[in-house]
C-alpha positions, 0 to 999 in steps of 0.5 A, a space after each residue: 500500500 502506498 504511503 500516499 493512499 490516505 491522502 488520495 482517499 481524502 482527495 477523492 472524497 472531496 472531489 466526489 463532494 464537489 461533483 455532487 454540487 454540479 449538475 451539468 453533464 458538459 459545460 461546453 455545448 459545442 458538438 465538435 469532437 474533442 481529441 482523445 487526450 483533451 479534457 472534455 469537461 464531462 462528468 463521465 470523464 471526471 469519473 474515469 479519471 477518478 477511477 484511475 486515480 488521476 486526481 489532478 485531471 479529475 480536479 481539472 475537469 470539475 474545475 472546468 465544469 464549475 467555472 461554466 456552471 458558476 458553482 456555489 462557493 461551497 463547491 469551490 471550497 471543496 475544490 480548494 481543499 482537494 487542491 491543497 491536499 494534493 499540494 497544488 497550491 496555485 489551483 488551491 488559491 484559484 479555487 479559494 478565490 471562487 469560494 470567497 464571495 466578491 465584495 462590490 
């Protein structure tokens, strides 16, 4: 068992919780087929990445969908927490900015 497994489990759970906040199957409405290696911003692709323990790619996919859906601050906070746990500090800061309501 990898020494990183507990962290991966925490991240996967945070990503599942963030996914539960989102409703859209695909944020980009274009019907153009994407190259096989491209992020397609689908929840199906997120599930595939999560299943294969590709946590950063799963995070990227959810962040794309969250951006398109104007996700709730709590959803963005879960993404920020997941990025922090993965030590993806720039992504954590970006998600945290979305999680903090802007003051106008």
